[in-house]
N, CA, C and O of each residue as an XYZ file, in Angstrom:
420
protein
N     -12.450     -4.658    -22.042
C     -11.676     -5.650    -21.323
C     -12.261     -5.861    -19.936
O     -12.588     -4.895    -19.246
N     -12.395     -7.101    -19.528
C     -12.889     -7.385    -18.192
C     -11.765     -7.235    -17.186
O     -10.673     -7.775    -17.362
N     -12.051     -6.495    -16.135
C     -11.087     -6.345    -15.063
C     -11.305     -7.444    -14.049
O     -12.416     -7.953    -13.897
N     -10.260     -7.800    -13.369
C     -10.364     -8.743    -12.265
C     -11.153     -8.050    -11.160
O     -10.615     -7.199    -10.452
N     -12.422     -8.409    -11.009
C     -13.303     -7.716    -10.069
C     -12.845     -7.868     -8.622
O     -13.224     -7.063     -7.771
N     -12.032     -8.893     -8.329
C     -11.574     -9.082     -6.958
C     -10.608     -7.987     -6.525
O     -10.367     -7.805     -5.331
N     -10.055     -7.260     -7.489
C      -9.108     -6.207     -7.142
C      -9.756     -4.825     -7.148
O      -9.058     -3.819     -7.026
N     -11.077     -4.762     -7.288
C     -11.771     -3.480     -7.347
C     -12.292     -3.053     -5.983
O     -12.676     -3.873     -5.149
N     -12.290     -1.746     -5.788
C     -12.864     -1.125     -4.603
C     -13.844     -0.074     -5.115
O     -13.555      0.618     -6.091
N     -14.982      0.049     -4.475
C     -15.965      1.076     -4.827
C     -15.832      2.225     -3.834
O     -15.799      2.012     -2.622
N     -15.756      3.434     -4.358
C     -15.618      4.627     -3.531
C     -16.814      5.535     -3.782
O     -17.123      5.853     -4.931
N     -17.487      5.952     -2.716
C     -18.615      6.881     -2.816
C     -18.090      8.314     -2.830
O     -17.198      8.674     -2.061
N     -18.662      9.121     -3.716
C     -18.291     10.530     -3.810
C     -19.397     11.410     -3.245
O     -20.497     10.933     -2.965
N     -19.103     12.693     -3.078
C     -20.048     13.643     -2.481
C     -21.387     13.697     -3.193
O     -22.433     13.806     -2.553
N     -21.356     13.622     -4.508
C     -22.575     13.770     -5.294
C     -23.374     12.478     -5.394
O     -24.351     12.407     -6.140
N     -22.962     11.449     -4.644
C     -23.663     10.175     -4.672
C     -23.123      9.212     -5.720
O     -23.478      8.033     -5.729
N     -22.262      9.717     -6.605
C     -21.650      8.848     -7.615
C     -20.755      7.829     -6.925
O     -20.106      8.129     -5.923
N     -20.730      6.633     -7.470
C     -19.839      5.582     -6.996
C     -18.830      5.330     -8.105
O     -19.207      5.134     -9.260
N     -17.545      5.333     -7.756
C     -16.512      5.081     -8.756
C     -15.722      3.839     -8.369
O     -15.515      3.536     -7.194
N     -15.291      3.134     -9.412
C     -14.456      1.962     -9.194
C     -13.002      2.390     -9.117
O     -12.577      3.339     -9.777
N     -12.246      1.666     -8.292
C     -10.812      1.866     -8.162
C     -10.134      0.510     -8.321
O     -10.661     -0.508     -7.871
N      -8.980      0.495     -8.952
C      -8.183     -0.725     -9.014
C      -6.717     -0.367     -9.192
O      -6.375      0.647     -9.801
N      -5.876     -1.206     -8.656
C      -4.436     -1.091     -8.887
C      -3.913     -2.399     -9.471
O      -2.788     -2.811     -9.187
N      -4.739     -3.046    -10.287
C      -4.280     -4.322    -10.835
C      -3.098     -4.063    -11.768
O      -3.004     -3.016    -12.408
N      -2.204     -5.043    -11.825
C      -0.924     -4.843    -12.494
C      -1.052     -4.522    -13.972
O      -0.289     -3.705    -14.488
N      -1.991     -5.140    -14.661
C      -2.144     -4.850    -16.080
C      -2.594     -3.407    -16.293
O      -2.109     -2.723    -17.194
N      -3.516     -2.957    -15.466
C      -3.983     -1.570    -15.597
C      -2.862     -0.578    -15.253
O      -2.752      0.471    -15.888
N      -2.035     -0.901    -14.256
C      -0.890     -0.033    -13.953
C       0.082      0.008    -15.134
O       0.636      1.059    -15.457
N       0.278     -1.127    -15.761
C       1.134     -1.184    -16.954
C       0.558     -0.296    -18.059
O       1.290      0.459    -18.698
N      -0.742     -0.390    -18.277
C      -1.375      0.459    -19.290
C      -1.196      1.938    -18.957
O      -0.914      2.753    -19.836
N      -1.363      2.276    -17.678
C      -1.180      3.667    -17.259
C       0.253      4.106    -17.533
O       0.484      5.213    -18.019
N       1.207      3.246    -17.222
C       2.623      3.568    -17.430
C       2.927      3.822    -18.904
O       3.672      4.745    -19.234
N       2.357      3.016    -19.786
C       2.667      3.156    -21.207
C       1.855      4.251    -21.892
O       2.361      4.918    -22.794
N       0.606      4.445    -21.479
C      -0.268      5.407    -22.158
C      -0.324      6.776    -21.482
O      -0.599      7.781    -22.137
N      -0.066      6.817    -20.187
C      -0.160      8.069    -19.422
C       1.004      8.145    -18.435
O       0.801      8.094    -17.222
N       2.235      8.270    -18.966
C       3.425      8.187    -18.114
C       3.494      9.247    -17.016
O       4.056      8.984    -15.952
N       2.945     10.421    -17.244
C       2.981     11.473    -16.209
C       2.197     11.030    -14.965
O       2.670     11.183    -13.839
N       0.997     10.482    -15.181
C       0.185     10.006    -14.054
C       0.869      8.829    -13.355
O       0.870      8.739    -12.127
N       1.444      7.938    -14.146
C       2.129      6.786    -13.554
C       3.337      7.236    -12.745
O       3.586      6.702    -11.665
N       4.085      8.201    -13.243
C       5.282      8.674    -12.536
C       4.921      9.228    -11.160
O       5.628      8.969    -10.185
N       3.836      9.982    -11.072
C       3.401     10.522     -9.777
C       3.096      9.380     -8.808
O       3.458      9.442     -7.633
N       2.429      8.338     -9.306
C       2.119      7.161     -8.481
C       3.401      6.436     -8.075
O       3.571      6.079     -6.909
N       4.295      6.220     -9.025
C       5.528      5.498     -8.753
C       6.372      6.208     -7.695
O       6.945      5.561     -6.819
N       6.446      7.529     -7.776
C       7.209      8.289     -6.783
C       6.654      8.067     -5.372
O       7.412      7.954     -4.409
N       5.337      8.005     -5.262
C       4.732      7.736     -3.952
C       5.064      6.322     -3.477
O       5.363      6.113     -2.302
N       5.012      5.366     -4.381
C       5.322      3.988     -4.005
C       6.778      3.879     -3.569
O       7.097      3.146     -2.633
N       7.650      4.600     -4.240
C       9.073      4.555     -3.933
C       9.382      5.240     -2.599
O      10.176      4.734     -1.806
N       8.755      6.383     -2.360
C       9.063      7.188     -1.179
C       8.135      6.931     -0.001
O       8.431      7.333      1.124
N       7.019      6.266     -0.254
C       6.068      5.975      0.812
C       4.893      6.938      0.813
O       5.014      8.108      0.451
N       3.772      6.416      1.226
C       2.547      7.202      1.357
C       2.457      7.621      2.819
O       2.215      6.798      3.702
N       2.657      8.924      3.061
C       2.753      9.411      4.440
C       1.630     10.355      4.847
O       1.321     10.480      6.032
N       1.019     11.019      3.871
C       0.024     12.039      4.203
C      -1.329     11.694      3.587
O      -1.441     10.814      2.733
N      -2.337     12.403      4.039
C      -3.672     12.219      3.469
C      -3.670     12.512      1.969
O      -4.312     11.800      1.197
N      -2.954     13.553      1.559
C      -2.914     13.888      0.138
C      -2.159     12.832     -0.664
O      -2.523     12.555     -1.807
N      -1.115     12.240     -0.088
C      -0.459     11.108     -0.757
C      -1.479     10.003     -1.004
O      -1.537      9.420     -2.086
N      -2.274      9.729      0.011
C      -3.293      8.679     -0.076
C      -4.303      9.002     -1.183
O      -4.682      8.119     -1.953
N      -4.736     10.251     -1.263
C      -5.710     10.615     -2.290
C      -5.103     10.525     -3.686
O      -5.814     10.243     -4.650
N      -3.817     10.758     -3.804
C      -3.146     10.630     -5.111
C      -3.162      9.168     -5.565
O      -3.369      8.878     -6.743
N      -2.941      8.247     -4.614
C      -3.005      6.817     -4.945
C      -4.436      6.438     -5.336
O      -4.640      5.681     -6.285
N      -5.423      6.961     -4.607
C      -6.816      6.671     -4.953
C      -7.149      7.193     -6.354
O      -7.854      6.532     -7.116
N      -6.639      8.378     -6.687
C      -6.887      8.911     -8.025
C      -6.229      8.028     -9.078
O      -6.821      7.783    -10.129
N      -5.028      7.549     -8.818
C      -4.363      6.623     -9.740
C      -5.215      5.375     -9.929
O      -5.379      4.896    -11.051
N      -5.759      4.845     -8.829
C      -6.618      3.654     -8.903
C      -7.887      3.959     -9.690
O      -8.389      3.101    -10.415
N      -8.401      5.164     -9.552
C      -9.561      5.603    -10.346
C      -9.209      5.627    -11.834
O      -9.978      5.141    -12.662
N      -8.050      6.191    -12.172
C      -7.618      6.229    -13.568
C      -7.464      4.818    -14.126
O      -7.893      4.538    -15.245
N      -6.856      3.937    -13.348
C      -6.666      2.552    -13.801
C      -8.009      1.865    -14.054
O      -8.156      1.136    -15.035
N      -8.969      2.088    -13.192
C     -10.281      1.449    -13.342
C     -11.078      2.030    -14.498
O     -12.004      1.394    -15.001
N     -10.723      3.227    -14.914
C     -11.484      3.922    -15.956
C     -10.638      4.225    -17.190
O     -10.867      5.214    -17.886
N      -9.673      3.375    -17.446
C      -8.733      3.557    -18.555
C      -9.449      3.750    -19.895
O      -9.044      4.585    -20.704
N     -10.507      2.980    -20.125
C     -11.191      3.055    -21.418
C     -11.958      4.366    -21.586
O     -12.369      4.689    -22.700
N     -12.160      5.124    -20.519
C     -12.875      6.401    -20.597
C     -11.931      7.583    -20.796
O     -12.386      8.699    -21.049
N     -10.631      7.354    -20.687
C      -9.678      8.458    -20.808
C      -9.728      9.024    -22.217
O      -9.815      8.249    -23.168
N      -9.679     10.326    -22.394
C      -9.341     11.348    -21.413
C     -10.537     11.924    -20.663
O     -10.391     12.903    -19.932
N     -11.713     11.334    -20.832
C     -12.914     11.862    -20.187
C     -13.069     11.335    -18.767
O     -14.054     10.678    -18.430
N     -12.074     11.639    -17.946
C     -12.085     11.244    -16.536
C     -11.796     12.482    -15.692
O     -11.364     13.514    -16.205
N     -12.038     12.360    -14.408
C     -11.777     13.490    -13.510
C     -10.277     13.718    -13.361
O      -9.499     12.773    -13.232
N      -9.894     14.976    -13.382
C      -8.516     15.327    -13.048
C      -8.333     15.085    -11.542
O      -9.303     14.857    -10.820
N      -7.113     15.136    -11.094
C      -6.842     14.969     -9.661
C      -7.590     16.035     -8.856
O      -8.163     15.735     -7.808
N      -7.583     17.268     -9.342
C      -8.265     18.354     -8.628
C      -9.767     18.114     -8.549
O     -10.377     18.320     -7.500
N     -10.366     17.679     -9.661
C     -11.809     17.365     -9.659
C     -12.107     16.214     -8.697
O     -13.096     16.238     -7.964
N     -11.241     15.219     -8.717
C     -11.387     14.068     -7.827
C     -11.376     14.527     -6.371
O     -12.214     14.093     -5.580
N     -10.438     15.399     -6.011
C     -10.368     15.915     -4.638
C     -11.641     16.670     -4.259
O     -12.133     16.542     -3.138
N     -12.170     17.452     -5.192
C     -13.382     18.219     -4.908
C     -14.580     17.312     -4.668
O     -15.492     17.679     -3.927
N     -14.592     16.141     -5.279
C     -15.728     15.228     -5.149
C     -15.582     14.226     -4.007
O     -16.555     13.569     -3.635
N     -14.375     14.102     -3.449
C     -14.181     13.148     -2.355
C     -14.982     13.564     -1.128
O     -15.039     14.740     -0.772
N     -15.589     12.590     -0.502
C     -16.236     12.841      0.781
C     -15.155     13.094      1.822
O     -14.135     12.405      1.850
N     -15.380     14.079      2.670
C     -14.415     14.322      3.730
C     -14.441     13.158      4.705
O     -15.498     12.594      4.987
N     -13.321     12.817      5.195
C     -13.218     11.723      6.153
C     -11.937     10.944      5.926
O     -11.828     10.140      5.000
N     -10.987     11.198      6.780
C      -9.691     10.537      6.635
C      -9.801      9.027      6.756
O      -9.131      8.299      6.025
N     -10.625      8.551      7.657
C     -10.771      7.099      7.814
C     -11.273      6.461      6.521
O     -10.836      5.370      6.154
N     -12.184      7.135      5.836
C     -12.757      6.610      4.599
C     -11.689      6.476      3.511
O     -11.627      5.453      2.830
N     -10.852      7.500      3.343
C      -9.850      7.418      2.283
C      -8.761      6.398      2.620
O      -8.283      5.686      1.736
N      -8.371      6.324      3.887
C      -7.341      5.354      4.262
C      -7.879      3.930      4.195
O      -7.122      3.003      3.906
N      -9.155      3.739      4.453
C      -9.740      2.403      4.324
C      -9.747      1.976      2.863
O      -9.403      0.836      2.549
N     -10.135      2.878      1.967
C     -10.117      2.563      0.536
C      -8.692      2.242      0.094
O      -8.476      1.299     -0.667
N      -7.731      3.013      0.562
C      -6.318      2.762      0.245
C      -5.914      1.374      0.732
O      -5.297      0.602      0.000
N      -6.264      1.076      1.953
C      -5.944     -0.236      2.528
C      -6.603     -1.364      1.753
O      -5.971     -2.383      1.474
N      -7.876     -1.185      1.405
C      -8.613     -2.213      0.659
C      -7.966     -2.487     -0.697
O      -8.001     -3.619     -1.178
N      -7.378     -1.469     -1.316
C      -6.703     -1.664     -2.592
C      -5.437     -2.504     -2.459
O      -4.961     -3.079     -3.438
N      -4.900     -2.570     -1.262
C      -3.632     -3.255     -1.042
C      -3.792     -4.624     -0.353
O      -2.801     -5.249      0.024
N      -5.022     -5.078     -0.194
C      -5.263     -6.389      0.393
C      -5.326     -7.398     -0.748
O      -6.054     -7.198     -1.720
N      -4.572     -8.469     -0.628
C      -4.615     -9.513     -1.650
C      -5.986    -10.184     -1.635
O      -6.498    -10.571     -0.585
N      -6.556    -10.308     -2.811
C      -7.864    -10.959     -2.937
C      -7.721    -12.450     -2.667
O      -6.714    -13.066     -3.015
N      -8.738    -13.012     -2.045
C      -8.767    -14.459     -1.806
C      -9.326    -15.118     -3.050
O     -10.439    -14.818     -3.480
N      -8.560    -16.001     -3.613
C      -9.013    -16.705     -4.832
C      -9.595    -18.044     -4.472
O     -10.029    -18.786     -5.354
């Protein structure tokens, strides 16, 4: 399935790998129906607010799962994702922000 590329963000990891992230609505729906545990963690953050760096990384991991739905279950766990993230709070918050900017059509 082709994803709406305007809603994608590329995130660089420590090992030089680049991963796609998306929070497009169809992919979130797929996550909710096929992987309810992961979706519930994301939904709780959306409901209660993203306040900490770790909250932000959880949203980024959700966006990673959404972008890589067709690869599941062969995707990084949240813990693996954290281990591969480049350190830098500005970098993770920028990626989070970029995921929430409406694309110009």
